[in-house]
Structures are given as C-alpha cells and as structure tokens.
C-alpha positions as CSV (number, residue, x, y, z in Angstrom):
1,M,7.8,5.7,-76.6
2,D,5.8,8.9,-76.7
3,P,6.3,11.7,-74.1
4,T,2.9,10.9,-72.4
5,T,3.9,7.3,-71.7
6,Q,7.3,8.4,-70.4
7,L,5.6,10.8,-68.0
8,S,3.2,8.1,-66.8
9,L,6.0,5.6,-66.1
10,A,8.0,8.2,-64.2
11,A,5.0,9.1,-62.1
12,L,4.5,5.4,-61.3
13,A,8.1,4.9,-60.4
14,G,8.0,7.9,-58.1
15,A,4.8,6.5,-56.4
16,L,6.4,3.1,-55.9
17,L,9.5,4.7,-54.4
18,S,7.4,6.9,-52.1
19,G,5.3,3.9,-51.1
20,S,8.4,1.8,-50.3
21,A,9.8,4.6,-48.2
22,A,6.6,4.9,-46.3
23,V,6.4,1.2,-45.7
24,A,10.0,1.2,-44.5
25,W,9.3,4.1,-42.1
26,V,6.2,2.3,-40.7
27,V,8.2,-0.9,-40.1
28,S,11.0,1.0,-38.5
29,D,8.7,3.0,-36.3
30,R,6.9,-0.2,-35.2
31,R,10.2,-1.8,-34.2
32,M,11.1,1.3,-32.2
33,H,7.6,1.9,-30.8
34,P,5.7,-1.4,-30.6
35,S,1.9,-1.2,-30.1
36,P,0.5,-2.7,-26.8
37,A,-0.6,-5.8,-28.7
38,E,2.9,-6.3,-30.1
39,R,4.5,-5.6,-26.7
40,E,2.5,-8.4,-25.2
41,D,4.2,-10.8,-27.5
42,V,7.6,-10.1,-26.0
43,V,6.5,-11.3,-22.5
44,P,7.3,-15.0,-21.9
45,A,4.4,-17.3,-21.8
46,G,3.1,-18.0,-18.3
47,V,4.2,-14.7,-16.8
48,D,0.7,-13.4,-16.5
49,A,-0.4,-16.4,-14.6
50,V,2.5,-16.1,-12.1
51,L,1.9,-12.3,-11.6
52,S,-1.8,-12.9,-10.9
53,V,-1.0,-15.1,-7.8
54,L,1.9,-13.1,-6.4
55,R,1.4,-11.2,-3.2
56,S,4.3,-9.0,-4.1
57,S,3.9,-5.9,-6.2
58,A,5.3,-7.2,-9.6
59,V,6.3,-5.0,-12.5
60,V,7.7,-6.0,-15.9
61,L,9.7,-3.3,-17.8
62,D,10.7,-3.4,-21.5
63,E,13.9,-1.9,-23.0
64,R,12.5,1.7,-22.7
65,D,11.6,1.2,-19.0
66,T,7.9,1.1,-20.0
67,V,5.6,-1.0,-17.9
68,V,4.3,-3.9,-20.0
69,R,2.9,-5.9,-17.1
70,A,2.0,-5.0,-13.5
71,S,0.1,-6.8,-10.8
72,A,-2.8,-5.3,-9.0
73,P,-0.8,-4.8,-5.8
74,A,1.7,-2.7,-7.7
75,Y,-1.0,-0.2,-8.6
76,A,-2.4,-0.3,-5.1
77,L,1.0,0.4,-3.6
78,G,1.3,3.4,-5.9
79,I,4.6,2.5,-7.6
80,V,2.9,2.2,-11.0
81,R,0.8,4.8,-12.8
82,G,-0.4,4.0,-16.3
83,D,2.7,2.7,-18.2
84,D,5.2,4.3,-15.9
85,L,7.2,3.0,-12.9
86,V,7.1,6.1,-10.7
87,V,9.8,5.2,-8.2
88,P,13.1,6.7,-9.5
89,E,15.2,4.3,-7.4
90,L,13.6,1.2,-9.0
91,V,13.9,2.7,-12.5
92,E,17.7,3.3,-11.9
93,A,18.1,-0.2,-10.5
94,A,16.4,-1.6,-13.6
95,R,18.8,0.2,-15.8
96,Q,21.8,-1.1,-13.8
97,V,20.4,-4.7,-14.0
98,R,19.9,-4.3,-17.8
99,H,23.5,-3.1,-18.1
100,D,25.3,-5.9,-16.1
101,G,22.6,-8.6,-15.6
102,E,23.2,-8.7,-11.8
103,I,20.2,-8.9,-9.4
104,R,19.7,-5.8,-7.2
105,T,18.1,-5.7,-3.7
106,L,17.1,-2.4,-2.1
107,D,15.1,-1.0,0.8
108,L,13.1,2.2,0.2
109,E,11.0,4.7,2.1
110,L,8.1,5.9,0.0
111,G,5.7,8.7,0.6
112,G,4.3,12.0,-0.6
113,R,1.7,12.8,-3.2
114,G,-1.0,12.1,-0.7
115,L,0.2,8.6,0.0
116,P,1.1,7.4,3.6
117,P,4.7,6.6,4.4
118,R,5.7,3.1,3.3
119,S,8.8,0.9,3.9
120,I,9.4,-1.1,0.8
121,S,11.8,-4.1,0.2
122,A,12.4,-4.5,-3.5
123,R,14.3,-7.0,-5.8
124,V,15.1,-6.2,-9.4
125,A,16.2,-9.0,-11.8
126,P,16.5,-9.7,-15.6
127,L,13.6,-11.6,-17.2
128,G,14.8,-12.9,-20.5
129,P,17.0,-11.0,-22.8
130,H,15.0,-7.8,-23.0
131,L,12.8,-7.5,-20.0
132,I,13.3,-6.5,-16.3
133,L,11.2,-7.8,-13.4
134,A,10.8,-5.7,-10.2
135,L,9.2,-7.2,-7.1
136,A,8.3,-5.0,-4.2
137,D,6.9,-5.9,-0.8
138,D,5.4,-3.5,1.7
139,R,7.3,-4.0,5.0
140,T,5.7,-1.0,6.8
141,R,3.8,-3.1,9.4
142,E,6.8,-5.4,10.0
143,R,9.1,-2.4,10.6
144,R,6.6,-0.8,12.9
145,L,6.2,-4.0,14.9
146,E,9.9,-4.4,15.1
147,E,10.3,-0.8,16.4
148,V,7.5,-1.4,19.0
149,R,9.2,-4.7,20.1
150,R,12.6,-3.0,20.4
151,D,11.1,-0.1,22.4
152,F,9.2,-2.5,24.6
153,V,12.3,-4.5,25.5
154,A,14.2,-1.3,26.2
155,N,11.4,0.1,28.4
156,V,11.0,-3.2,30.3
157,S,14.7,-3.4,31.0
158,H,14.6,0.2,32.3
159,E,11.5,-0.4,34.4
160,L,12.8,-3.6,35.9
161,K,16.1,-2.1,36.7
162,T,14.6,0.6,39.0
163,P,12.9,-1.6,41.6
164,V,15.7,-4.2,41.5
165,G,18.3,-1.5,42.1
166,A,16.1,-0.1,44.9
167,V,15.8,-3.5,46.6
168,Q,19.5,-4.0,46.4
169,L,20.3,-0.6,48.0
170,L,17.8,-1.1,50.7
171,A,19.1,-4.6,51.5
172,E,22.6,-3.3,51.8
173,A,21.3,-0.4,54.1
174,S,19.4,-2.9,56.2
175,R,22.6,-5.0,56.7
176,G,24.5,-1.8,57.6
177,A,21.9,-0.9,60.2
178,A,21.8,-4.2,61.9
179,E,22.3,-2.5,65.3
180,D,19.4,-0.1,64.7
181,P,16.0,-2.0,64.9
182,D,14.0,1.0,63.9
183,A,16.0,1.5,60.7
184,V,15.8,-2.2,59.9
185,V,12.0,-2.0,60.2
186,R,11.9,1.1,58.0
187,F,14.1,-0.4,55.3
188,S,12.1,-3.6,55.4
189,K,8.9,-1.8,54.7
190,R,10.6,0.0,51.7
191,I,11.9,-3.4,50.4
192,L,8.4,-4.9,50.7
193,K,6.9,-1.9,48.8
194,E,9.5,-2.2,46.0
195,T,9.0,-6.0,45.7
196,K,5.3,-5.5,45.4
197,R,5.8,-3.0,42.6
198,L,8.2,-5.3,40.9
199,S,5.7,-8.2,41.2
200,R,3.0,-6.0,39.7
201,L,5.2,-4.9,36.8
202,V,6.1,-8.5,36.0
203,Q,2.5,-9.6,36.2
204,Q,1.4,-6.9,33.8
205,I,4.1,-7.7,31.3
206,I,2.9,-11.3,31.4
207,D,-0.7,-10.2,30.9
208,L,0.2,-8.0,28.0
209,S,2.3,-10.7,26.4
210,R,-0.6,-13.2,26.8
211,L,-3.1,-10.8,25.3
212,Q,-0.9,-10.3,22.2
213,G,-0.1,-14.0,21.8
214,D,-3.6,-15.5,22.3
215,D,-7.0,-14.9,21.0
216,P,-9.0,-13.9,24.1
217,L,-12.3,-14.5,22.4
218,E,-11.6,-18.0,21.2
219,S,-14.3,-19.3,23.6
220,P,-16.4,-16.3,24.6
221,T,-19.0,-16.6,27.4
222,L,-21.8,-14.6,28.8
223,V,-20.3,-12.2,31.3
224,S,-22.1,-10.5,34.2
225,V,-21.2,-6.8,34.3
226,D,-22.2,-6.6,38.0
227,K,-19.8,-9.4,38.8
228,V,-17.0,-7.8,36.9
229,I,-17.5,-4.5,38.7
230,E,-17.6,-6.2,42.1
231,A,-14.3,-8.0,41.4
232,A,-12.7,-4.8,40.2
233,L,-13.7,-2.8,43.3
234,D,-12.5,-5.6,45.5
235,T,-9.0,-5.5,44.1
236,S,-8.7,-1.8,45.1
237,L,-10.7,-1.9,48.3
238,I,-7.7,-2.0,50.7
239,D,-5.9,0.9,48.9
240,A,-9.1,3.0,48.9
241,E,-9.8,2.4,52.6
242,T,-6.2,3.3,53.5
243,R,-6.5,6.7,51.7
244,R,-10.2,7.2,52.7
245,I,-11.4,7.1,49.2
246,D,-15.1,6.2,48.8
247,L,-15.9,3.5,46.2
248,S,-19.4,3.5,44.8
249,V,-21.4,1.8,42.0
250,T,-24.3,3.4,40.1
251,G,-26.1,2.9,36.8
252,D,-27.9,-0.1,35.3
253,H,-27.8,-3.5,36.9
254,G,-28.2,-7.0,35.5
255,L,-26.2,-6.2,32.3
256,E,-24.4,-8.9,30.4
257,V,-21.9,-8.9,27.6
258,I,-20.4,-11.7,25.5
259,G,-16.6,-11.9,25.9
260,N,-13.8,-13.1,28.1
261,E,-14.7,-12.6,31.8
262,E,-11.0,-12.6,33.0
263,Q,-9.9,-10.0,30.5
264,I,-12.9,-7.7,31.0
265,T,-12.3,-7.9,34.8
266,T,-8.7,-7.0,34.3
267,A,-9.6,-4.0,32.2
268,V,-12.1,-2.6,34.7
269,S,-9.7,-3.4,37.6
270,N,-6.9,-1.4,36.0
271,L,-9.2,1.6,35.5
272,V,-10.4,1.5,39.1
273,A,-6.8,1.1,40.4
274,N,-5.7,4.1,38.3
275,A,-8.6,6.2,39.6
276,V,-7.7,5.3,43.2
277,A,-4.0,5.9,42.8
278,Y,-4.4,9.3,41.2
279,S,-7.2,10.6,43.5
280,P,-6.6,12.8,46.6
281,E,-7.3,11.4,50.0
282,G,-10.9,11.7,51.1
283,S,-12.3,11.9,47.6
284,S,-14.5,9.4,45.7
285,V,-14.4,7.0,42.8
286,T,-17.6,5.9,41.0
287,V,-18.2,3.1,38.6
288,A,-21.3,3.5,36.4
289,A,-22.6,0.9,34.0
290,T,-25.0,1.9,31.2
291,G,-26.8,-0.5,28.8
292,H,-27.5,0.4,25.2
293,P,-29.2,-1.7,22.5
294,E,-25.9,-2.7,20.8
295,Q,-23.3,-2.0,23.5
296,I,-22.6,-1.5,27.2
297,E,-20.5,1.2,28.8
298,I,-18.6,0.9,32.0
299,A,-17.4,4.4,33.2
300,V,-14.9,4.9,36.0
301,I,-15.2,8.5,37.4
302,D,-12.7,10.1,39.7
303,R,-12.0,13.6,41.0
304,G,-8.2,13.3,40.8
305,I,-5.4,15.3,39.2
306,G,-6.8,15.1,35.7
307,I,-4.9,14.9,32.4
308,A,-3.6,17.7,30.2
309,A,-5.2,17.9,26.8
310,D,-1.9,17.4,25.0
311,E,-1.3,14.2,26.9
312,I,-4.6,12.5,26.4
313,D,-3.6,10.9,23.1
314,R,-0.5,9.4,24.7
315,I,-1.9,7.9,27.9
316,F,-2.5,4.5,26.3
317,E,1.1,4.1,25.2
318,R,3.1,1.5,27.1
319,F,5.0,2.8,30.0
320,Y,3.7,6.4,29.5
321,R,2.8,8.2,32.8
322,V,0.8,11.4,33.1
323,D,2.8,12.4,36.1
324,P,6.2,10.7,36.1
325,A,7.2,12.4,39.4
326,R,4.4,10.6,41.2
327,H,4.8,7.0,39.8
328,R,7.0,6.0,42.7
329,S,4.4,7.0,45.3
330,T,1.5,5.5,43.3
331,G,3.4,2.4,42.2
332,G,2.3,2.9,38.6
333,T,4.0,0.9,35.9
334,G,2.6,2.7,32.8
335,L,1.1,-0.6,31.4
336,G,-2.4,-0.6,32.9
337,L,-4.1,1.6,30.3
338,S,-2.2,-0.1,27.5
339,I,-3.7,-3.4,28.7
340,V,-7.2,-1.8,28.9
341,K,-6.9,-0.5,25.3
342,H,-5.8,-3.9,24.0
343,I,-8.6,-5.8,25.8
344,A,-11.2,-3.3,24.4
345,A,-9.9,-3.7,20.9
346,T,-9.9,-7.5,21.0
347,H,-13.5,-7.5,22.1
348,G,-14.4,-5.2,19.2
349,G,-14.9,-2.2,21.6
350,D,-13.0,0.9,22.6
351,V,-12.0,2.9,25.7
352,T,-12.5,6.7,25.8
353,V,-11.4,9.4,28.2
354,W,-12.7,12.8,29.3
355,S,-10.5,14.7,31.6
356,V,-9.8,18.2,32.9
357,Q,-6.8,19.1,35.0
358,G,-7.7,19.6,38.6
359,Q,-11.2,18.3,38.2
360,G,-10.8,14.6,37.5
361,S,-11.2,12.0,34.7
362,T,-13.8,9.7,33.3
363,F,-12.6,6.5,31.5
364,T,-15.3,4.6,29.7
365,L,-14.9,1.0,28.5
366,V,-17.2,0.4,25.6
367,L,-18.0,-3.2,24.7
368,P,-20.4,-4.6,22.1
369,R,-23.1,-7.0,23.3
370,T,-21.9,-9.5,20.6
371,T,-18.5,-10.7,19.6
372,P,-16.8,-9.3,16.5
373,E,-17.3,-12.6,14.7
374,E,-21.1,-12.4,15.2
375,D,-21.4,-8.9,13.8
C-alpha cells in the first residue's frame, strides 16, 4: 500500500472516531438536558387534561426541579416564572418528596416583589418515578374571613357582657335599697336604659347577620326616597325632641330607587340616629336628597363633635367608636355604620363621609338607580 493511501485511510479513521465522539456527546447531552419537546414525552398521558380543569395552582417538576407543566392559576398566583418554581419552600419540599416518596403538606405566607400578601396551602407529591406534582391553593380570603369571624365573636361577647353586667349590678343594688323608694326608682331607670341598649345591640347583630347571610336584592322593588327619609326621621324623633335637636328635610322630592326598602330605611335610620346621638343639645340635623341621572344621594348633615382625620377610615369597622368615652351616654353599639356600609355595597352603591372636628359631619349614602344585575 503506497504512502498516500495509508494517509487517506488514517484520515478517514480519525474522522470516524471524531464523528463517533461527537455523536456520543450529543446523545449524552440530550439525556442530561432534554429539549422541551423531549421533556413533554416524560409527562404521563392525561396530565394536561387534568391540569386544565383544576382550580388549584398545579406545577409538575422534573428531576432538575425544572417546571415541565404549570396551570394558568400557578402563573397568576406568581409561584411560577418561566421554567422556574420561585417559592423556595416548595422547591425544598419537592426535593424531600423525591428523596423519600412521602407526600408533604405545608402552609405558606407569600408576598414581596410587588405582589400582595397571600396565604397558601400546598401539597407536594410524587407523580410517577421521575416527576413531582405541587398543588397550591390561595386561602387568603378564607383566612381573612376566619379572622373577621373570630374578632366579631370576641367583640360581641365583650359588648354583651357590659350591659348584662350592669343590669345585674343594678338589680342587686335595687334589692339592697328596698327601703329607699327614690333609690329603687333611680336604679330602675338605669336598668331600663341598659336593657334598651342590650336590645338594640342584639337587634343590630341580627340585622348584620341577616345581611351577610341573605341576598337583600333577590326581589328588588321601586323604593320611594321620601318614604324612607320619613321613616328614618320618625325613629329618632323622640330622642331629638328630648335633646331639642331640630330635624329637617331638604333637597329633591319624588325620587325613587330600585332596591330593598327595609334595608335602605335601616341604613338611613342608622345615619340619622348617629347624627342625633353625637350632636349637642339645641343643634340641628338635616337630611338632603339629591337626584342624578344614574344615582341618588341621601346626605345626613349634623353639627356635632366631628371626626378626626386619622379615624375616618376606621369608622365603618364593626364596634369601632369615634369617642369610646361617650358610648355609654349615647347608647352606641359601634355596629350602625358597619350595617350602613354593608347595605350600600349590596345595592351597588357606597357611603362617604366629610367631617371636621368641632364643626360636624356629613354622611352620604349613594345608591344607583338600577340594581347591580341590571348594569
């Protein structure tokens, strides 16, 4: 064999060896770093269909903790970005599950990076021999409702205990003063006052519970605003006359709104009662109705103690009182404005407030002329 032929064969052999090595490297690299199309093949059949109907945020991870499948809620919740699961606790749970095969359940508090705080309940489990499935549910609203319920029960217990305890003490004092008719009369008046306050508190708790449990606009009717204002003023007439507070009505007449007459009357009555309770003797309270093309406004204007600017955002909280020192004399329960806010919201409206300390307040109930369903 001549030298030229030998050199050609040697070059060919070298090329074959180089080509084999390149092929082997490519195969090895693909095994270690599969392409997206190849990664899809490792996901069991039917998983996509299941993930598409799940309400939970679902994420499927491969051996390298890379996201190979994720449902739309997972991206919306912010736990997945691109091919990455961005919650370290879930990534660590996935590694533990891959190590021992045991299902993990955990509760997380997420937030930061411009996202609102979220309470997450997650479950991480193996999916076949190589994959991990993580399911996450947003429990934020449930946790908040549970906190509200717990606080509400605690506040109700506290508020009920005050008048009940007062009645008990006054009853014992009356029995001890049996030989003093004047003292018995004095204690009896106090007992009557406390029982009225207790009755009012219980009724407002019932009203608030009914508002939250039922749909007040299930059967809306045409409501006369004049009739609502007349009924609201009538409920506070005796208290106003006792304290020489002048009640007046101004604005537009003949207005009508679609809604629940009982609930709207309750809302306006609570606003008028608050205005009378927190106004000085000899002052005035005015109710003004104004009609607009798409809504009506019922404003209750007083010249009372007013509300500090830093308290305005809190006055619609349950059991919150602007002047706690006065609630015994006014008989306030701290539920009236909360009920007004709830009624306004369920009618698709709102309640606003303008107030300056020492000058008075104006509460305005804004109601649309149509029901939310008709908009």
